[in-house]
N, C-alpha and C positions, 0 to 999 in steps of 0.2 A: 194796372194792378197786377202783381205777380200771382200766379196760381198758387194756392196753398198746398204744401207738401203733406197731404193727409196721411200718407203712410208713416211719416215721421211723428205725426201727432199720436198715432196709435202706439208707436214704439215708446214714446215718452210716457204715455199712460201706463203701459205694462211695466216699464222699469220703475215707475213711481210706486206701483202696487207691490213690487218685490221689496222695496225699502220698507214700506208699511208692514208687510208680512214679517220682515226680520225683526222690527222693533216690537211688533205685537206678540209674536211667538216668544221672543226673548224675554219680554216683560211678564209673560204668563208662565213660562217653563224654565226660567233661569237663563243667564246669558252665557251658556256654555255650548255644548255640542248639540245644536238644534238646527233644523232646516232653515234655509235662507240665510245661513251665516255668512255667505259670500255676496250678499246683496250690496256690500260696499262697492263692488265693481259696477253696479248700476249707475252710481253717481258719475263714474268715468264715462259711461255711456251718455249721460246728460251733457257732459262737457263736449263730447264729440258732436252731439246733435246741435248744441248751441253754436259750435263753429260752422256747421253746415248751414243752419238757418240764417245766422248773422251774415255769412258770406253771400248767400242767395239774395237776401233783402238789401244789404247795405254796401256791397262791394263797389258798384259803380258810383254810388253817391260819395263814399268816402274817398275815392280816388279823384273826385272832381273838384273839391274845394275844402278849405279849412272850416268854413261855416257849416258844411255838412257834418264834419267831425264833431263840432259843438252840439249840433242837433242830435246826432247819434248818441253822444255821451249822456245827454239829458234824457233821451228816451230810455236808455238802460237804467239810469237812476230812477226814473219815474215808473218803470216796469217792476223793478225789484224791491225798492225800498218801502213803499206803503204797506204791502202785505207783510213784509218782514217786521215792521215796527208794530203793526196791529197784533200779530201773533206774539211778539215780545211782551206787549202790554198784557195780553190775555194770560200768558204764562206767569208774568209777575203777579197778577191778581190772584191766580190760583195758588201760587206758593205763599203769598202773604195771607190769604184767607184760611187755608187748610193745613199749612205746615208750621211747626214751631220754629224750625230753622231751615235755611236754604240747604239743600243736600249736595252742595258743591262749594268749592273754595272761592273766596274773594267775590261775593255777590255784587258789592258796590262797584268794584273796578271792572268786572266782566259785564255788568250792566252798561257801563260807559262805553266799553268796547263794542257791545251789541248796538247801541244807539248810533254809533258812527260806522258800524258795519266793518270793523277790522278784526273781529274775534277769530276769524278763520286764517288770519295772516301770520299767526305765530304769537300773538299777544296773549291769548288765553291758552294755557298749557293743557287743559283737560276740558271735558264736556261741561256745559253750563247753559242755563236758561233753555231756550228752544233749540236743542242741540243740532237738528238737521240744518239749521240756518247757516252753519259754518260754510256750506257749499255755496250759499247765496253771497256770503261775504267775499269768497275768492272769485266767484264768477263776475261780480260787479267790477272789481278792480282789474281782473284779467281782461274783461271785455272792453273796459274803457281805456286802459293803458296799453295792454299788449296787442289786442286785436287790430287796432288801426295801423300798427307797425307791421304785424305779421301779414296782413292782407296785401301789403305791397310786395311781398316776396313772390317772385315769378317762378323760381326754381323749386319744383316739388321735392327734390332731393334735400334741399336746405330745410324745408318744413319737416320732413321725416327725421333729419338729423337733430333738429331742435326738440322734437317730441321724444326721440329716443334718449337724448341726454337727460331731459326732465324725468322721464320714467326710471331711467337707470339710477339717478340720484336717490329717488325714493326707494327703489327696489334693493339697492346695495345696502341700505341701512336696515330695512325691515323684512326683506325677502318676500314681500307682497306689496299691494297698493292700498292697503287698508288705512295707512297713516293719513292724518289730516292736518294737525296743527303744530307738529314739531318743526323746528327750524333747521334749514340747511345753509351752510356758508354764511351764517350769521344774518341772513337776510330773507331767504325764501322759505315759506312753509311748505310742507308736503302737499297741502291742498292747492296752493297757488301753482306749484310745479305741475301737478296733475291737470289742473285746469288749463294752463298754457299748452301742455302737451295735447290735450283733447281738442282745444281750439285749432291748433296746428293741423291735426288730422282731419278735423272738420273742413278746414280750408282746402286741404289736399283733396278730399272727396268732392268738394264743390268744384274745384278746378278740373277734375276728371269727368264731371257729370255734364250731360247735355240738357237736362230739364225739359225734354220734349213733352208736349201735351199728350201725344200719342206714343206710348212706350212700345218697343218691340218685345215680342214674347220671348221669355227666357227659354234657351234651349235646354236639352236634357242635362248637360253637364252643369250649366249655371244653376238650374233648379236643384240638382243633387247637392252641389256644394252649399248653396243657400240653406237647404234643409239641414245639412249636416252642421253648418255653423249655428243655426238656430237651436238645434238639439243640444249641441255642445255647450252653448252659452246658457241655455235653460237648465241643463243638468248641473252646471258649475254653480249657478246662482242658487239653485234649490238645495244643493248638497250641504252636508255638515262639515264641521271643522276638520274632521279626520282625513279629508281629501287633501292631496298635495296642492300647493298653489301653482296654478298655471295662468296667472293674471295677464301676462304678455300675450298669450294665445287668445284669451278672451277679447283683449283690445283689438287684435287683428280680426277676430270674428265679427265684432261690432262693426268695424270699418267695412268689411265685405257685405254684411247684412244691409247696412245703410246704403252703400253704393248700389247694390243690386236692386234694392227697393225703389231707388230713385230712377234707375235707368232701364229696368226690365219689368215686364208684367208677368206675374205668376200668381198661384194660389195665395202666396203670402202677402202680396199686395192687397188682394181682396180682403183677406183677414184683417190686416193692420189698418186698413182704411174704412172698415165698416163703421156704421154710425155709433155703436157703443164704444169701440176703441177710440174713435176720434173725440167723442164726448169725454171720456176719461182723460185723454190727452189735453183737452181744453181746460179741464178743472184740475189738472195734475199739480200745478203750482200751489193751489189752495189745499189740495189733499196732502201734499208734501209738508207744508208748514203748519197745517192744523192737526195732523194726526197725533203728534206727541202731547200738546196741551189737552186734546180731547181724551187721551188715555189717562192723563193725570186727573182730569175732572171726573170722568166716569168712576175711577177707582175710589173716589171720595163718597160714592153712593153705596150704602150698605146692601141694598137689594141687588145691585150690580155685582158687588164683591161676592155675595152668597150664591150667585148663579153659577151653573157649570160653564166650562169654557166654550161649549158650542153656543149657548145662549149669549154669552158675553161677546163672542165673535160676531154673531148676527147683529146684535144691537150696535156694536162698535162700527161695523161696516155700513150699516144703514144710516146711522147718525152722521158718520164721517162724510158719506156721499151727499146727504141732505144739506149739511152745514156748508160743505165745500161748494155745492151748487149755488146756495144762497150767497156766499161770500164772493164767488166768481162773478155772478150776474149783478149784484147790488153794491159791490165794493171794488174788487180787484179790477175788473174791466172798465167800469164807469170812471173810476179815479184815474186810471192810466190814460184813458181817452181824453179826459178833461185836462190833465196835466200836460199831455203831449200837445194838444191844441193850443193851450196857453203859451207854452214855451216856443212852439213853432211860430205863432203869431208875433211874439215879442222879438224873436230873432229876425224874422222877415220885416217887421216894421222898423227895426233898428237899421237893417241893411238898406231899406228904402230911404231912410233919413240921411244915411251916409251918401247914397247915390245922388240925392237932391243937393 
């Protein structure tokens, strides 16, 4: 059993809360020049983290046999789909119960796209249903189709080149990385391009990492650069729209932060791997997919709407953590483990029958 990369769990939890903060503040104060306007870059951080973790767990297995590729693909589907479809159903029930009309175009067609998880691939041209799930859509297909191919690339320069091309295609059209569902070259959405780029960088970081149980202490230069990268990234994500876009620099900062957290020990390792941060990392998938339907539901309560924003925020955060904790422990994790065990047993039994 590989040791868990606790520092990356903490990073995932923090990035998740920046996305929640962006949607919460935007929904309370208008979707204009508000803090956390740049939290879209946090999703790119998720993609890089996925590349690192998937490489760390599955690289040797995927290079060993085609059967392991089938297992891995099923694991990704079993991990991402159940919570997505649950939150889609919840969102549908909220809109059906409390709204006279769906506040987005083509609800029937986009519902179908959501059910088969292709809404982030350029099939849906605008936000719809549980909007944050667009990134789950692109991550599922990028991790199943692209990752098994990318993990075979031994040349790190090739990985950097692929990532750069993907980011450049998005950046050339939008001058930032905020785009998600628009289509490039009649085939690739901005979201899938960014996910492939992030996975490439995650594989690169994994290739360069030693994953030693006992990390060497960060020297003064490493600690200084790590602190500057964290400060720069934090400032950028927290800042308002008036700041110029430096998305590429933040991507580099993400890579340096994740690499140094894996390979060196510093104050930031202790911070990112403390129990609270790891806990938020564990339930971050539930937080990420539940926060939008929860906002919709709470806003239907007159007492909640009449409260000041401080009370609303406290209630929202408390309920979000409580519900996410429940869903993670009694739905997300048990369903994944059960499905994973079932599919692994089926594949192993089938292989044994073939051998006989």
